[in-house]
N, CA, C and O of each residue as an XYZ file, in Angstrom:
540
protein
N      -6.411     12.858    -22.368
C      -5.365     12.053    -21.792
C      -5.678     10.560    -21.889
O      -4.787      9.740    -22.112
N      -6.982     10.216    -21.715
C      -7.350      8.808    -21.808
C      -7.148      8.271    -23.216
O      -6.779      7.109    -23.390
N      -7.386      9.105    -24.225
C      -7.204      8.655    -25.607
C      -5.728      8.377    -25.899
O      -5.399      7.420    -26.599
N      -4.858      9.203    -25.367
C      -3.425      8.986    -25.548
C      -2.989      7.681    -24.876
O      -2.224      6.911    -25.457
N      -3.468      7.431    -23.665
C      -3.111      6.202    -22.968
C      -3.733      4.978    -23.639
O      -3.133      3.903    -23.634
N      -4.923      5.127    -24.213
C      -5.532      4.010    -24.935
C      -4.690      3.639    -26.162
O      -4.501      2.458    -26.453
N      -4.190      4.639    -26.872
C      -3.307      4.366    -28.016
C      -1.994      3.733    -27.555
O      -1.471      2.837    -28.217
N      -1.467      4.192    -26.433
C      -0.234      3.628    -25.899
C      -0.431      2.170    -25.479
O       0.443      1.337    -25.719
N      -1.561      1.857    -24.860
C      -1.854      0.479    -24.468
C      -1.969     -0.403    -25.706
O      -1.448     -1.519    -25.715
N      -2.633      0.072    -26.738
C      -2.737     -0.691    -27.984
C      -1.379     -0.927    -28.623
O      -1.108     -2.021    -29.118
N      -0.527      0.082    -28.617
C       0.812     -0.056    -29.168
C       1.644     -1.058    -28.362
O       2.377     -1.862    -28.939
N       1.533     -1.011    -27.029
C       2.254     -1.959    -26.187
C       1.774     -3.393    -26.415
O       2.588     -4.314    -26.471
N       0.467     -3.589    -26.547
C      -0.061     -4.923    -26.835
C       0.443     -5.433    -28.177
O       0.837     -6.594    -28.291
N       0.435     -4.571    -29.200
C       0.890     -4.990    -30.527
C       2.370     -5.356    -30.509
O       2.765     -6.369    -31.088
N       3.180     -4.552    -29.860
C       4.613     -4.855    -29.780
C       4.863     -6.126    -28.986
O       5.745     -6.911    -29.332
N       4.093     -6.336    -27.923
C       4.261     -7.541    -27.103
C       3.908     -8.795    -27.904
O       4.637     -9.784    -27.851
N       2.813     -8.764    -28.633
C       2.438     -9.933    -29.434
C       3.440    -10.187    -30.555
O       3.731    -11.339    -30.877
N       3.968     -9.125    -31.147
C       4.983     -9.286    -32.185
C       6.224     -9.971    -31.622
O       6.763    -10.889    -32.240
N       6.674     -9.530    -30.461
C       7.853    -10.131    -29.855
C       7.595    -11.574    -29.425
O       8.472    -12.427    -29.563
N       6.411    -11.848    -28.910
C       6.111    -13.195    -28.432
C       5.984    -14.202    -29.570
O       6.218    -15.393    -29.365
N       5.620    -13.748    -30.750
C       5.453    -14.655    -31.893
C       6.707    -14.780    -32.745
O       6.667    -15.438    -33.785
N       7.818    -14.171    -32.343
C       9.009    -14.163    -33.181
C       9.724    -15.511    -33.243
O      10.378    -15.801    -34.244
N       9.621    -16.339    -32.210
C      10.274    -17.642    -32.218
C      11.572    -17.692    -31.445
O      12.076    -18.780    -31.165
N      12.126    -16.552    -31.095
C      13.336    -16.505    -30.283
C      12.886    -16.325    -28.838
O      12.083    -15.442    -28.535
N      13.400    -17.158    -27.959
C      12.867    -17.200    -26.598
C      13.200    -15.963    -25.778
O      12.434    -15.601    -24.884
N      14.312    -15.308    -26.054
C      14.626    -14.070    -25.336
C      13.615    -12.986    -25.716
O      13.168    -12.221    -24.862
N      13.265    -12.925    -26.980
C      12.235    -11.967    -27.408
C      10.885    -12.306    -26.789
O      10.098    -11.411    -26.481
N      10.614    -13.600    -26.604
C       9.374    -14.006    -25.960
C       9.303    -13.464    -24.534
O       8.258    -12.974    -24.106
N      10.404    -13.549    -23.806
C      10.419    -13.039    -22.430
C      10.234    -11.520    -22.424
O       9.499    -10.991    -21.591
N      10.889    -10.823    -23.343
C      10.692     -9.366    -23.432
C       9.249     -9.037    -23.796
O       8.675     -8.090    -23.258
N       8.663     -9.805    -24.698
C       7.268     -9.591    -25.070
C       6.321     -9.849    -23.919
O       5.340     -9.127    -23.743
N       6.608    -10.880    -23.131
C       5.766    -11.175    -21.975
C       5.860    -10.062    -20.935
O       4.858     -9.704    -20.316
N       7.046     -9.519    -20.743
C       7.219     -8.389    -19.827
C       6.464     -7.167    -20.331
O       5.811     -6.467    -19.557
N       6.555     -6.918    -21.622
C       5.837     -5.785    -22.210
C       4.331     -5.981    -22.124
O       3.592     -5.018    -21.917
N       3.870     -7.214    -22.281
C       2.448     -7.511    -22.157
C       1.969     -7.244    -20.726
O       0.889     -6.689    -20.524
N       2.765     -7.637    -19.746
C       2.401     -7.354    -18.360
C       2.319     -5.867    -18.082
O       1.425     -5.411    -17.370
N       3.255     -5.103    -18.646
C       3.209     -3.644    -18.462
C       1.998     -3.034    -19.156
O       1.410     -2.078    -18.650
N       1.621     -3.576    -20.305
C       0.438     -3.066    -21.014
C      -0.828     -3.333    -20.204
O      -1.706     -2.474    -20.120
N      -0.921     -4.517    -19.612
C      -2.092     -4.828    -18.791
C      -2.123     -3.934    -17.550
O      -3.190     -3.465    -17.156
N      -0.977     -3.696    -16.940
C      -0.926     -2.803    -15.780
C      -1.385     -1.395    -16.145
O      -2.135     -0.768    -15.397
N      -0.937     -0.905    -17.284
C      -1.356      0.429    -17.722
C      -2.850      0.459    -18.031
O      -3.517      1.458    -17.762
N      -3.377     -0.619    -18.590
C      -4.807     -0.699    -18.871
C      -5.624     -0.662    -17.580
O      -6.631      0.042    -17.502
N      -5.197     -1.413    -16.576
C      -5.902     -1.402    -15.285
C      -5.795     -0.033    -14.636
O      -6.767      0.465    -14.067
N      -4.626      0.575    -14.718
C      -4.446      1.901    -14.135
C      -5.340      2.935    -14.814
O      -5.907      3.801    -14.148
N      -5.466      2.845    -16.125
C      -6.315      3.773    -16.867
C      -7.789      3.561    -16.534
O      -8.558      4.519    -16.462
N      -8.177      2.311    -16.331
C      -9.575      2.022    -16.006
C      -9.951      2.519    -14.619
O     -11.132      2.727    -14.339
N      -8.970      2.714    -13.746
C      -9.255      3.175    -12.385
C      -9.322      4.680    -12.244
O      -9.250      5.177    -11.120
N      -9.450      5.407    -13.286
C      -9.515      6.870    -13.370
C      -8.128      7.494    -13.259
O      -7.279      7.031    -12.497
N      -7.925      8.529    -14.018
C      -6.639      9.218    -14.029
C      -6.629     10.460    -13.160
O      -5.578     10.868    -12.667
N      -7.780     11.056    -12.973
C      -7.806     12.316    -12.248
C      -7.989     12.066    -10.756
O      -8.737     11.183    -10.337
N      -7.310     12.841    -10.003
C      -7.400     12.763     -8.550
C      -7.999     14.079     -8.082
O      -7.281     15.029     -7.773
N      -9.327     14.121     -8.034
C     -10.018     15.366     -7.727
C      -9.930     15.676     -6.233
O      -9.442     16.739     -5.848
N     -10.392     14.769     -5.408
C     -10.407     14.961     -3.963
C      -9.989     13.653     -3.298
O     -10.142     12.584     -3.888
N      -9.466     13.725     -2.085
C      -9.175     12.470     -1.389
C     -10.477     11.745     -1.064
O     -11.500     12.389     -0.833
N     -10.450     10.419     -1.043
C     -11.690      9.667     -0.819
C     -12.085      9.644      0.663
O     -12.053      8.595      1.308
N     -12.449     10.793      1.179
C     -12.896     10.899      2.565
C     -14.392     11.159      2.587
O     -14.901     11.972      1.815
N     -15.089     10.469      3.470
C     -16.536     10.637      3.600
C     -16.791     11.587      4.768
O     -16.373     11.312      5.892
N     -17.471     12.697      4.510
C     -17.747     13.650      5.601
C     -18.700     13.041      6.646
O     -19.416     12.080      6.366
N     -18.690     13.615      7.836
C     -19.586     13.145      8.891
C     -21.032     13.351      8.486
O     -21.399     14.393      7.944
N     -21.834     12.360      8.752
C     -23.259     12.455      8.436
C     -23.616     11.905      7.062
O     -24.802     11.786      6.755
N     -22.650     11.568      6.230
C     -22.933     11.009      4.905
C     -22.526      9.546      4.880
O     -21.686      9.102      5.663
N     -23.143      8.801      3.955
C     -22.820      7.374      3.824
C     -22.021      7.059      2.576
O     -21.566      5.929      2.403
N     -21.841      8.037      1.706
C     -21.064      7.815      0.479
C     -20.312      9.084      0.122
O     -20.500     10.135      0.735
N     -19.469      8.966     -0.868
C     -18.701     10.127     -1.334
C     -19.617     11.088     -2.070
O     -20.490     10.670     -2.831
N     -19.419     12.346     -1.844
C     -20.224     13.347     -2.541
C     -19.556     13.792     -3.840
O     -20.236     14.246     -4.760
N     -18.222     13.665     -3.925
C     -17.476     14.070     -5.107
C     -16.744     12.864     -5.685
O     -16.444     11.920     -4.954
N     -16.451     12.879     -6.986
C     -15.696     11.747     -7.545
C     -14.281     11.703     -6.986
O     -13.654     12.738     -6.762
N     -13.793     10.494     -6.766
C     -12.446     10.311     -6.228
C     -11.777      9.158     -6.959
O     -12.441      8.297     -7.537
N     -10.463      9.158     -6.924
C      -9.712      8.082     -7.564
C      -9.879      6.799     -6.756
O      -9.971      6.834     -5.529
N      -9.916      5.678     -7.453
C     -10.072      4.380     -6.823
C      -8.686      3.832     -6.479
O      -7.802      3.812     -7.335
N      -8.490      3.395     -5.252
C      -7.186      2.882     -4.833
C      -7.006      1.400     -5.151
O      -5.876      0.912     -5.141
N      -8.078      0.674     -5.432
C      -7.972     -0.752     -5.694
C      -7.138     -1.067     -6.937
O      -6.295     -1.961     -6.860
N      -7.318     -0.386     -8.086
C      -6.456     -0.689     -9.237
C      -4.976     -0.444     -8.948
O      -4.121     -1.157     -9.472
N      -4.667      0.541     -8.133
C      -3.270      0.789     -7.801
C      -2.698     -0.353     -6.971
O      -1.543     -0.732     -7.164
N      -3.473     -0.902     -6.062
C      -3.015     -2.044     -5.267
C      -2.860     -3.285     -6.140
O      -1.921     -4.060     -5.957
N      -3.772     -3.478     -7.083
C      -3.666     -4.612     -7.997
C      -2.428     -4.499     -8.879
O      -1.762     -5.499     -9.147
N      -2.123     -3.305     -9.325
C      -0.952     -3.097    -10.180
C       0.333     -3.352     -9.396
O       1.273     -3.947     -9.923
N       0.380     -2.908     -8.151
C       1.560     -3.146     -7.335
C       1.798     -4.644     -7.142
O       2.935     -5.109     -7.213
N       0.737     -5.388     -6.902
C       0.857     -6.840     -6.779
C       1.278     -7.465     -8.100
O       2.098     -8.383     -8.115
N       0.734     -6.986     -9.198
C       1.076     -7.534    -10.519
C       2.530     -7.258    -10.878
O       3.162     -8.079    -11.543
N       3.068     -6.137    -10.459
C       4.472     -5.830    -10.736
C       5.380     -6.821    -10.021
O       6.350     -7.309    -10.602
N       5.072     -7.118     -8.767
C       5.894     -8.053     -7.997
C       5.807     -9.459     -8.596
O       6.829    -10.129     -8.746
N       4.606     -9.908     -8.937
C       4.436    -11.235     -9.523
C       5.089    -11.296    -10.903
O       5.700    -12.308    -11.248
N       4.971    -10.240    -11.687
C       5.599    -10.202    -13.010
C       7.117    -10.265    -12.923
O       7.755    -10.932    -13.738
N       7.701     -9.586    -11.953
C       9.152     -9.643    -11.773
C       9.602    -11.053    -11.411
O      10.609    -11.537    -11.930
N       8.869    -11.708    -10.531
C       9.215    -13.083    -10.153
C       9.078    -14.027    -11.348
O       9.895    -14.932    -11.517
N       8.062    -13.824    -12.169
C       7.853    -14.686    -13.329
C       8.960    -14.481    -14.368
O       9.435    -15.454    -14.954
N       9.368    -13.264    -14.601
C      10.439    -12.995    -15.565
C      11.758    -13.579    -15.067
O      12.536    -14.116    -15.855
N      12.009    -13.479    -13.773
C      13.225    -14.068    -13.212
C      13.225    -15.577    -13.397
O      14.248    -16.153    -13.770
N      12.101    -16.222    -13.142
C      11.988    -17.667    -13.330
C      12.182    -18.040    -14.801
O      12.858    -19.024    -15.100
N      11.603    -17.272    -15.717
C      11.769    -17.562    -17.145
C      13.213    -17.389    -17.595
O      13.687    -18.146    -18.442
N      13.920    -16.410    -17.048
C      15.326    -16.234    -17.408
C      16.180    -17.403    -16.912
O      17.131    -17.798    -17.586
N      15.854    -17.956    -15.748
C      16.559    -19.140    -15.267
C      16.272    -20.327    -16.185
O      17.175    -21.104    -16.494
N      15.028    -20.468    -16.617
C      14.692    -21.538    -17.566
C      15.415    -21.358    -18.897
O      15.870    -22.336    -19.490
N      15.525    -20.119    -19.370
C      16.243    -19.864    -20.620
C      17.722    -20.200    -20.481
O      18.330    -20.722    -21.416
N      18.298    -19.909    -19.335
C      19.693    -20.247    -19.111
C      19.894    -21.758    -19.165
O      20.871    -22.234    -19.744
N      18.986    -22.506    -18.574
C      19.073    -23.957    -18.623
C      18.861    -24.502    -20.029
O      19.530    -25.451    -20.438
N      17.935    -23.904    -20.767
C      17.691    -24.351    -22.143
C      18.892    -24.062    -23.033
O      19.235    -24.868    -23.898
N      19.531    -22.916    -22.822
C      20.713    -22.596    -23.619
C      21.889    -23.506    -23.267
O      22.645    -23.919    -24.146
N      22.040    -23.817    -21.975
C      23.125    -24.712    -21.568
C      22.921    -26.114    -22.138
O      23.891    -26.825    -22.400
N      21.680    -26.506    -22.329
C      21.398    -27.860    -22.827
C      21.440    -27.945    -24.348
O      21.900    -28.948    -24.894
N      20.965    -26.907    -25.043
C      20.838    -26.987    -26.497
C      21.832    -26.125    -27.251
O      22.151    -26.432    -28.399
N      22.331    -25.064    -26.650
C      23.254    -24.173    -27.340
C      22.568    -23.130    -28.191
O      23.242    -22.383    -28.901
N      21.255    -23.053    -28.146
C      20.520    -22.063    -28.925
C      19.272    -21.645    -28.171
O      18.770    -22.380    -27.321
N      18.780    -20.466    -28.488
C      17.509    -20.015    -27.937
C      16.488    -19.774    -29.036
O      15.416    -19.224    -28.782
N      16.813    -20.181    -30.254
C      15.880    -20.078    -31.366
C      15.027    -21.338    -31.388
O      15.552    -22.448    -31.483
N      13.730    -21.169    -31.301
C      12.824    -22.316    -31.207
C      12.756    -23.118    -32.499
O      12.197    -24.215    -32.494
N      13.297    -22.622    -33.596
C      13.248    -23.339    -34.867
C      14.535    -24.092    -35.185
O      14.575    -24.829    -36.170
N      15.586    -23.933    -34.387
C      16.848    -24.628    -34.637
C      16.716    -26.110    -34.308
O      16.029    -26.471    -33.353
N      17.371    -26.978    -35.092
C      17.269    -28.419    -34.840
C      17.730    -28.863    -33.448
O      17.086    -29.745    -32.880
N      18.802    -28.314    -32.858
C      19.146    -28.778    -31.497
C      18.063    -28.468    -30.473
O      17.892    -29.208    -29.503
N      17.342    -27.390    -30.683
C      16.283    -27.035    -29.740
C      15.084    -27.959    -29.891
O      14.369    -28.219    -28.924
N      14.867    -28.453    -31.102
C      13.716    -29.320    -31.365
C      14.010    -30.782    -31.089
O      13.104    -31.609    -31.193
N      15.246    -31.136    -30.739
C      15.616    -32.520    -30.467
C      14.941    -32.971    -29.171
O      15.225    -32.434    -28.100
N      14.051    -33.955    -29.272
C      13.307    -34.420    -28.112
C      13.975    -35.593    -27.413
O      13.469    -36.063    -26.394
N      15.092    -36.075    -27.931
C      15.732    -37.226    -27.318
C      16.495    -36.857    -26.056
O      16.825    -37.736    -25.260
N      16.779    -35.587    -25.859
C      17.528    -35.163    -24.682
C      19.022    -35.354    -24.839
O      19.758    -35.203    -23.864
N      19.505    -35.683    -26.047
C      20.918    -35.927    -26.285
C      21.610    -34.751    -26.949
O      22.691    -34.913    -27.515
N      21.018    -33.590    -26.894
C      21.632    -32.429    -27.538
C      22.908    -32.069    -26.804
O      22.935    -32.006    -25.575
N      23.960    -31.834    -27.564
C      25.238    -31.516    -26.945
C      25.294    -30.034    -26.627
O      24.784    -29.219    -27.395
N      25.910    -29.667    -25.501
C      26.028    -28.250    -25.163
C      26.984    -27.561    -26.126
O      27.775    -28.234    -26.788
N      26.929    -26.241    -26.220
C      27.816    -25.525    -27.137
C      29.270    -25.705    -26.734
O      29.588    -25.837    -25.552
N      30.140    -25.710    -27.721
C      31.573    -25.847    -27.464
C      32.087    -24.584    -26.797
O      31.720    -23.471    -27.175
N      32.936    -24.769    -25.804
C      33.516    -23.615    -25.120
C      34.499    -22.943    -26.058
O      35.291    -23.617    -26.717
N      34.455    -21.646    -26.123
C      35.353    -20.926    -27.026
C      36.176    -19.932    -26.223
O      35.746    -19.419    -25.190
N      37.349    -19.685    -26.724
C      38.218    -18.710    -26.099
C      37.823    -17.339    -26.638
O      37.849    -17.111    -27.847
N      37.459    -16.437    -25.745
C      36.966    -15.133    -26.189
C      38.088    -14.258    -26.728
O      37.823    -13.313    -27.471
N      39.346    -14.552    -26.367
C      40.441    -13.712    -26.845
C      40.817    -14.059    -28.279
O      41.029    -13.165    -29.098
N      40.903    -15.363    -28.592
C      41.364    -15.760    -29.919
C      40.231    -16.191    -30.834
O      40.399    -16.222    -32.053
N      39.060    -16.530    -30.254
C      37.951    -16.975    -31.077
C      38.048    -18.431    -31.459
O      37.253    -18.915    -32.264
N      39.027    -19.153    -30.885
C      39.212    -20.559    -31.212
C      38.441    -21.416    -30.231
O      38.224    -21.024    -29.084
N      38.031    -22.581    -30.683
C      37.280    -23.501    -29.840
C      38.243    -24.375    -29.056
O      39.312    -24.733    -29.551
N      37.860    -24.722    -27.817
C      38.678    -25.591    -26.976
C      38.590    -27.051    -27.405
O      39.411    -27.863    -26.976
N      37.624    -27.403    -28.234
C      37.396    -28.796    -28.612
C      38.374    -29.256    -29.698
O      38.358    -30.433    -30.057
N      39.218    -28.375    -30.230
C      40.105    -28.750    -31.327
C      41.344    -29.467    -30.898
O      42.167    -29.833    -31.737
């Protein structure tokens, strides 16, 4: 089971890096989300997969006598999920502002690369007829 999850983590990392290097900012956000999920799965796998016995210490002993699952990686993953959701929400708000200012989300387009701050927003179009309101 660990070998299958190790291959899955590698596949998630590869897909995340591919999406993050594409140059389109929406794909970057999806890649960052996928990267966070890959790291969460990696931490979860490192914390053991099998749950043999509950981590209870019998009376008279100072340590566990049998192997038990570690609860710390699960708590770390829960915290990482909440922080990752907040970060993705913030990035989507930033993308909305970037699109409203430049009219594109492709990092290689000239309006996106304009550093003067004078990029014009996209022309409003009528969705029914496909005609622009600027005419």
